C-alpha positions as CSV (number, residue, x, y, z in Angstrom):
1,M,0.0,0.0,0.0
2,T,1.2,3.5,-0.9
3,E,1.4,6.1,1.8
4,Q,1.1,9.2,-0.3
5,W,-2.0,10.9,1.1
6,I,-4.8,12.8,-0.4
7,Y,-6.7,14.9,2.1
8,E,-9.2,17.5,1.0
9,R,-11.3,19.4,3.6
10,N,-12.6,22.8,4.2
11,A,-10.8,25.6,6.1
12,D,-12.3,24.9,9.5
13,N,-12.2,21.1,9.0
14,S,-15.9,20.7,9.5
15,A,-16.2,19.0,6.1
16,R,-14.0,16.5,4.4
17,F,-14.2,15.8,0.7
18,L,-11.5,13.2,0.1
19,L,-9.2,11.1,2.2
20,G,-7.0,8.2,1.1
21,T,-3.8,7.2,-0.5
22,L,-2.7,7.7,-4.1
23,G,-1.8,4.8,-6.4
24,V,-2.5,3.3,-9.7
25,N,-5.2,0.7,-8.8
26,T,-7.3,2.7,-6.3
27,L,-10.4,1.4,-4.5
28,I,-12.9,4.3,-4.4
29,C,-15.3,4.0,-1.5
30,V,-18.5,6.1,-1.2
31,G,-19.9,6.3,2.4
32,V,-22.5,8.6,3.9
33,N,-20.5,11.2,5.8
34,P,-16.9,11.5,7.2
35,S,-16.1,11.1,10.8
36,T,-12.9,12.3,12.5
37,A,-10.3,10.3,10.5
38,S,-7.3,12.0,9.0
39,P,-4.1,10.8,7.4
40,G,-2.2,8.5,9.7
41,D,-5.2,8.5,12.2
42,L,-7.8,6.2,10.6
43,D,-11.1,5.3,12.3
44,T,-12.7,1.8,12.2
45,T,-14.4,2.4,8.9
46,L,-11.3,3.5,7.1
47,R,-9.1,0.7,8.5
48,R,-11.7,-1.7,7.0
49,V,-11.7,0.2,3.7
50,R,-7.9,-0.2,3.6
51,G,-8.3,-3.9,4.5
52,Y,-10.8,-4.3,1.6
53,A,-8.3,-2.6,-0.7
54,E,-5.5,-4.8,0.4
55,R,-7.5,-8.0,0.1
56,N,-8.7,-7.1,-3.4
57,K,-5.2,-6.3,-4.8
58,H,-5.6,-2.5,-4.8
59,D,-2.5,-0.5,-4.1
60,S,-4.4,2.5,-2.6
61,W,-7.9,3.6,-1.5
62,V,-9.9,6.9,-1.4
63,M,-12.9,7.6,0.7
64,L,-15.7,9.9,-0.7
65,N,-19.0,10.6,1.0
66,L,-22.6,11.4,0.0
67,Y,-22.4,14.5,2.2
68,P,-19.1,16.0,3.4
69,Q,-20.1,17.2,6.9
70,R,-18.0,15.6,9.6
71,S,-20.1,13.9,12.2
72,T,-19.3,10.8,14.3
73,D,-23.0,9.7,13.8
74,P,-25.0,10.3,10.6
75,K,-27.9,11.5,12.8
76,G,-25.7,14.4,13.8
77,M,-25.6,15.7,10.2
78,H,-27.4,18.8,9.2
79,V,-31.2,18.3,9.3
80,T,-31.5,20.1,5.9
81,L,-29.1,20.1,3.0
82,V,-26.5,22.9,2.9
83,P,-26.3,23.5,-0.8
84,K,-22.8,25.0,-0.7
85,L,-21.5,21.7,0.9
86,K,-23.2,19.6,-1.8
87,V,-21.7,21.8,-4.6
88,E,-18.2,21.7,-3.0
89,N,-18.4,17.9,-2.5
90,E,-19.4,17.3,-6.1
91,R,-16.6,19.7,-7.4
92,H,-14.0,17.7,-5.4
93,I,-15.4,14.4,-6.6
94,A,-15.5,15.6,-10.3
95,E,-11.9,16.8,-10.1
96,F,-10.8,13.5,-8.6
97,V,-12.7,11.3,-11.1
98,N,-11.6,13.6,-14.0
99,G,-13.1,11.5,-16.8
100,R,-11.5,8.3,-15.5
101,K,-13.4,5.0,-15.7
102,L,-13.2,4.0,-12.0
103,T,-14.8,1.4,-9.9
104,L,-16.7,2.8,-6.9
105,L,-17.7,0.8,-3.8
106,A,-21.2,1.7,-2.6
107,A,-20.7,1.6,1.2
108,W,-23.3,3.9,2.8
109,G,-25.4,1.2,4.4
110,E,-28.7,1.8,6.1
111,P,-27.7,5.4,7.2
112,I,-28.6,6.7,3.8
113,K,-32.1,6.8,5.2
114,T,-31.1,9.2,8.1
115,R,-31.5,12.3,6.0
116,G,-33.9,12.9,3.1
117,Y,-31.4,14.9,1.1
118,L,-28.9,12.0,0.8
119,R,-30.8,10.6,-2.2
120,Q,-30.2,13.9,-3.9
121,T,-26.5,13.9,-3.1
122,L,-26.2,10.4,-4.4
123,E,-27.9,11.4,-7.6
124,G,-25.3,14.2,-8.1
125,I,-22.4,11.8,-7.5
126,V,-23.9,9.3,-9.9
127,R,-24.2,12.0,-12.6
128,I,-20.5,12.7,-12.2
129,T,-19.5,9.0,-12.3
130,D,-21.9,8.1,-15.1
131,A,-20.2,10.8,-17.3
132,S,-17.0,8.8,-16.9
133,A,-18.7,5.4,-17.3
134,C,-17.6,4.3,-13.8
135,D,-18.7,1.0,-12.5
136,W,-20.2,0.4,-9.0
137,I,-19.7,-2.6,-6.7
138,S,-20.9,-3.5,-3.2
139,I,-19.7,-5.6,-0.4
140,G,-21.5,-8.9,-0.7
141,G,-25.2,-8.7,-1.5
142,L,-27.5,-5.9,-0.4
143,T,-28.8,-5.8,3.2
144,T,-32.2,-7.2,4.0
145,K,-33.6,-3.6,3.7
146,G,-32.0,-3.3,0.2
147,H,-29.0,-1.1,0.9
148,S,-25.3,-1.4,0.3
149,R,-23.3,-2.8,3.2
150,H,-21.1,-0.5,5.4
151,P,-17.5,-1.7,5.3
152,S,-17.1,-1.7,9.1
153,R,-19.9,-4.2,9.6
154,G,-19.4,-8.0,9.8
155,I,-16.8,-10.2,8.2
156,Y,-14.9,-9.4,5.0
157,L,-17.1,-10.4,2.0
158,S,-16.4,-10.4,-1.7
159,F,-17.4,-7.6,-4.0
160,E,-20.4,-7.9,-6.2
161,S,-21.7,-5.7,-9.0
162,F,-24.1,-2.9,-7.9
163,D,-26.7,-1.4,-10.1
164,V,-26.8,2.1,-8.7
165,G,-29.5,3.2,-11.2
166,A,-31.9,0.5,-10.1
167,Y,-31.0,1.3,-6.4
168,L,-31.9,5.0,-6.9
169,R,-35.2,4.1,-8.6
170,G,-36.1,1.9,-5.6
171,L,-35.0,4.4,-3.0
């Protein structure tokens, strides 16, 4: 695993847009919202993302989120969408994707239901990634409630194809 870090956040560190390591074969993980992790100080979720990357022959990993507000609990996120954060998040993601055909790991789990605006933020990210013909995968099959699995839950499972368009239609 490479240790060259990418770490993009706002000036007061209340929002994080990207965190990970740079490499050639990068696992791109999309969660709900960032917690307190930073380069060299990973939380449980990011240690598991790194583990998934290593187990699946990726030389690096990057964590993106549906909403960039830092909160240790998705229920602590803004009750209503802050449009400026959505726009900034999408700008950072678009600059990172930059027309590359990447594979993205859907990893938001059940917490996508904690805020009504998360569907809208996912739609924005999907527009960006669809423009680059990116592929989506998930950890194992969907949960019993039909959502992608969060990486910090349960045992390591294999990746499966994830139809993000069908998921959005059913959300």
